[in-house]
Backbone as CSV, one residue per row, in Angstrom:
resi,resn,N_x,N_y,N_z,CA_x,CA_y,CA_z,C_x,C_y,C_z
1,MET,-105.787,-135.809,-9.478,-105.631,-136.430,-8.214,-105.020,-135.288,-7.307
2,ALA,-105.613,-135.278,-6.141,-105.153,-134.328,-5.141,-103.961,-134.603,-4.358
3,ALA,-102.950,-133.711,-3.942,-101.760,-134.118,-3.303,-102.221,-134.647,-1.778
4,THR,-101.483,-135.376,-1.238,-101.647,-135.769,0.173,-100.566,-135.926,0.861
5,ASP,-100.721,-135.931,2.355,-99.710,-135.978,3.304,-99.415,-137.462,3.786
6,GLU,-100.308,-138.353,3.227,-100.232,-139.673,3.735,-99.086,-140.219,3.054
7,TYR,-98.368,-141.302,3.672,-97.201,-141.921,3.094,-97.372,-143.474,3.885
8,ILE,-96.610,-144.305,3.161,-96.313,-145.367,3.730,-95.075,-145.573,4.502
9,GLU,-94.941,-145.838,5.818,-93.875,-145.723,6.693,-93.098,-146.940,6.392
10,VAL,-91.662,-146.718,6.336,-90.755,-147.739,6.161,-90.650,-148.450,7.408
11,GLY,-90.764,-149.917,7.317,-90.726,-150.733,8.541,-92.007,-150.901,9.401
12,LYS,-93.082,-150.174,9.057,-94.235,-150.330,9.850,-95.140,-151.378,9.315
13,ARG,-95.754,-152.185,10.150,-96.487,-153.461,9.729,-97.893,-152.809,9.168
14,TYR,-98.273,-153.356,8.004,-99.771,-153.168,7.604,-100.412,-154.462,7.602
15,PRO,-101.670,-154.681,7.947,-102.209,-156.007,7.868,-102.540,-156.229,6.374
16,VAL,-102.435,-157.639,5.915,-102.730,-157.927,4.592,-104.083,-157.754,4.153
17,ASN,-105.007,-158.010,5.093,-106.510,-157.792,4.975,-107.067,-157.956,6.277
18,ARG,-108.370,-157.867,6.486,-108.879,-158.221,7.838,-108.603,-159.261,8.370
19,ASN,-108.400,-160.295,7.538,-107.943,-161.775,8.004,-106.778,-162.258,7.518
20,PRO,-106.090,-163.110,8.195,-104.999,-163.649,7.520,-105.305,-164.265,6.265
21,GLU,-104.292,-164.552,5.277,-104.820,-165.014,3.924,-103.813,-166.269,3.697
22,PRO,-104.422,-167.236,3.142,-103.615,-168.402,2.497,-102.805,-168.067,1.302
23,ALA,-101.676,-168.422,1.495,-100.705,-168.054,0.422,-99.483,-169.301,0.328
24,TYR,-98.458,-169.108,-0.363,-97.546,-170.211,-0.657,-96.139,-169.447,-1.137
25,ILE,-95.179,-170.249,-0.849,-93.844,-169.728,-1.181,-93.633,-169.942,-2.677
26,THR,-93.136,-169.028,-3.432,-92.927,-169.282,-5.033,-91.309,-169.154,-5.246
27,GLY,-90.892,-169.823,-6.197,-89.464,-169.653,-6.894,-89.504,-170.530,-8.030
28,ASP,-88.187,-170.693,-8.628,-87.949,-171.335,-9.777,-88.121,-172.894,-9.586
29,GLU,-87.698,-173.412,-8.523,-87.470,-174.839,-8.355,-88.241,-175.337,-7.218
30,ALA,-89.192,-176.198,-7.467,-90.085,-176.881,-6.241,-89.148,-177.421,-5.171
31,GLY,-89.361,-177.231,-4.004,-88.655,-177.624,-3.029,-87.255,-176.984,-2.632
32,SER,-86.986,-175.895,-3.346,-85.685,-175.259,-3.117,-85.950,-174.249,-1.850
33,ARG,-84.833,-173.895,-1.202,-85.053,-173.264,0.055,-85.282,-171.700,-0.156
34,VAL,-85.980,-171.010,0.436,-86.068,-169.433,0.575,-85.789,-169.096,1.882
35,ASN,-84.799,-168.285,2.274,-84.440,-167.828,3.265,-85.726,-166.764,4.012
36,THR,-85.751,-167.002,5.459,-86.779,-166.171,6.054,-86.005,-165.503,7.099
37,ARG,-86.482,-164.269,7.328,-85.802,-163.247,8.236,-86.531,-162.857,9.403
38,THR,-85.830,-162.099,10.348,-86.456,-161.840,11.569,-87.418,-160.417,11.365
39,GLY,-87.363,-159.692,10.350,-87.705,-158.339,10.003,-87.890,-158.324,8.634
40,PRO,-88.666,-157.137,8.241,-88.711,-156.766,6.724,-87.593,-156.015,6.114
41,GLY,-86.504,-156.718,5.674,-85.371,-156.281,5.043,-84.144,-157.289,5.131
42,LEU,-83.082,-157.026,4.280,-81.967,-157.751,4.443,-80.996,-157.425,5.557
43,GLN,-81.177,-156.376,6.272,-80.585,-156.013,7.414,-80.844,-156.926,8.784
44,TYR,-82.048,-157.622,8.717,-82.645,-158.478,9.676,-81.899,-159.802,9.507
45,ASN,-81.497,-160.661,10.652,-81.016,-161.927,10.743,-81.856,-162.911,10.083
46,ILE,-81.334,-163.988,9.429,-82.012,-165.163,8.834,-82.362,-165.917,10.021
47,ASN,-83.587,-166.274,10.022,-84.020,-167.039,11.078,-84.743,-168.390,10.637
48,GLY,-84.416,-168.923,9.420,-84.856,-170.258,8.973,-85.160,-170.047,7.491
49,HIS,-85.856,-171.078,6.907,-86.271,-170.989,5.620,-87.499,-171.676,5.281
50,GLY,-88.106,-171.501,4.108,-89.228,-172.048,3.557,-88.918,-172.792,2.434
51,LEU,-89.718,-173.520,2.101,-89.506,-174.396,0.726,-90.467,-173.981,-0.243
52,VAL,-90.024,-173.751,-1.680,-90.795,-173.405,-2.707,-91.864,-174.459,-2.796
53,GLY,-93.259,-173.890,-2.739,-94.437,-174.727,-2.902,-95.092,-174.966,-1.539
54,GLU,-94.307,-174.409,-0.451,-94.876,-174.780,0.913,-96.076,-173.765,1.211
55,ASP,-97.141,-174.215,1.873,-98.138,-173.224,2.112,-97.762,-172.410,3.556
56,VAL,-98.298,-171.131,3.548,-97.939,-170.281,4.696,-99.301,-169.470,4.726
57,THR,-99.459,-168.832,5.635,-100.561,-167.651,5.951,-99.910,-166.276,6.012
58,ALA,-100.276,-165.371,5.191,-99.881,-164.165,5.046,-100.616,-163.256,6.260
59,LEU,-99.658,-162.599,6.984,-100.098,-161.925,8.305,-100.126,-160.397,8.070
60,ASP,-98.825,-159.709,7.502,-98.734,-158.431,7.627,-97.772,-158.339,6.454
61,MET,-97.740,-156.849,6.024,-96.756,-156.619,5.015,-95.805,-155.249,5.233
62,ALA,-94.622,-154.921,4.969,-93.969,-153.786,5.312,-92.885,-153.608,4.315
63,LEU,-92.472,-152.271,4.159,-91.591,-151.934,3.319,-90.118,-151.687,4.098
64,ASP,-88.940,-152.248,3.180,-87.848,-151.858,3.636,-87.447,-150.474,3.182
65,SER,-86.203,-150.098,3.624,-85.353,-148.765,3.301,-85.355,-148.729,1.865
66,ASN,-85.406,-149.659,1.074,-85.472,-149.507,-0.337,-86.820,-149.491,-1.026
67,CYS,-87.829,-149.475,-0.257,-89.218,-149.535,-0.586,-89.598,-150.930,-1.174
68,ASP,-88.787,-152.041,-0.964,-89.256,-153.492,-1.388,-90.231,-153.831,-0.299
69,VAL,-91.114,-154.753,-0.766,-92.230,-155.441,0.080,-91.543,-156.543,0.719
70,TRP,-91.994,-156.559,1.845,-91.696,-158.080,2.655,-92.991,-158.361,3.274
71,ILE,-93.311,-159.731,3.410,-94.504,-160.233,4.003,-94.267,-161.250,5.166
72,ARG,-94.969,-160.701,6.284,-94.690,-161.730,7.401,-95.689,-162.858,7.396
73,VAL,-95.255,-164.047,7.453,-95.981,-165.162,7.323,-95.947,-166.382,8.565
74,ARG,-96.895,-166.998,8.576,-96.944,-168.275,9.526,-96.824,-169.372,8.850
75,PHE,-95.933,-170.087,9.281,-95.872,-171.631,8.859,-96.896,-172.496,9.487
76,SER,-96.903,-173.738,8.882,-97.850,-174.707,9.669,-97.358,-174.951,11.008
77,SER,-96.196,-174.798,11.291,-95.446,-175.152,12.654,-95.724,-174.039,13.625
78,ASN,-96.353,-172.942,13.008,-96.367,-171.694,13.714,-95.456,-170.849,14.061
79,HIS,-94.366,-171.022,13.379,-93.136,-170.155,13.062,-93.443,-169.051,12.251
80,GLU,-93.339,-167.728,12.733,-93.590,-166.553,11.949,-92.076,-165.889,11.501
81,ALA,-92.233,-165.375,10.384,-91.044,-164.887,9.817,-91.439,-163.933,8.513
82,TRP,-90.344,-163.216,8.091,-90.579,-162.437,6.952,-89.979,-162.902,5.714
83,ILE,-90.840,-162.809,4.642,-90.293,-163.268,3.302,-90.463,-162.187,2.290
84,TYR,-89.443,-162.089,1.457,-89.487,-160.956,0.193,-90.596,-161.320,-0.798
85,GLN,-91.117,-160.360,-1.237,-92.271,-160.216,-2.015,-92.140,-161.287,-3.109
86,ASN,-90.972,-161.224,-3.852,-90.718,-162.145,-4.959,-90.708,-163.711,-4.754
87,TYR,-90.699,-164.136,-3.533,-90.842,-165.638,-3.258,-92.323,-165.655,-2.593
88,PHE,-93.229,-165.061,-2.731,-94.536,-165.131,-2.222,-95.821,-164.994,-3.041
89,SER,-96.792,-165.632,-3.024,-97.979,-165.530,-3.759,-99.223,-165.857,-2.924
90,PHE,-100.501,-165.090,-3.068,-101.687,-165.551,-2.661,-102.185,-166.705,-3.504
91,TYR,-102.923,-167.487,-2.723,-103.703,-168.563,-3.401,-104.724,-168.012,-4.461
92,TYR,-105.593,-166.877,-3.973,-106.682,-166.347,-4.576,-106.262,-165.296,-5.524
93,GLY,-105.116,-164.831,-5.680,-104.723,-163.789,-6.590,-104.942,-162.282,-6.101
94,ARG,-105.337,-162.394,-4.592,-105.662,-161.096,-4.058,-104.480,-160.295,-3.631
95,GLY,-104.633,-158.988,-3.595,-103.611,-158.159,-3.270,-103.914,-157.510,-1.793
96,PHE,-102.841,-156.741,-1.432,-102.794,-156.215,-0.061,-103.967,-155.237,0.092
97,PHE,-104.491,-154.575,-1.167,-105.239,-153.425,-1.014,-106.730,-153.599,-1.682
98,ASP,-106.947,-155.063,-2.049,-108.226,-155.405,-2.406,-109.259,-155.187,-1.219
């Protein structure tokens, strides 16, 4: 494999796919709260919460300064926020680079 100068920039938004994708919030206990944030990382303010099992639409992804993946989602209320990757799953099992 050849070396490349390309990299994924921290904090830059990358589209999930060509179109927003149906997804849901995951967690250990159905109905429990998952915090949402104003940006991709723990340094951003909490701006609400979603519930485990709740449907969302995946819009973008970004890396934080620790290279953790965050996903910007839209709720049925049209509220948009960022969720940490461990609390997120696509319905169709598709990934960001499919």
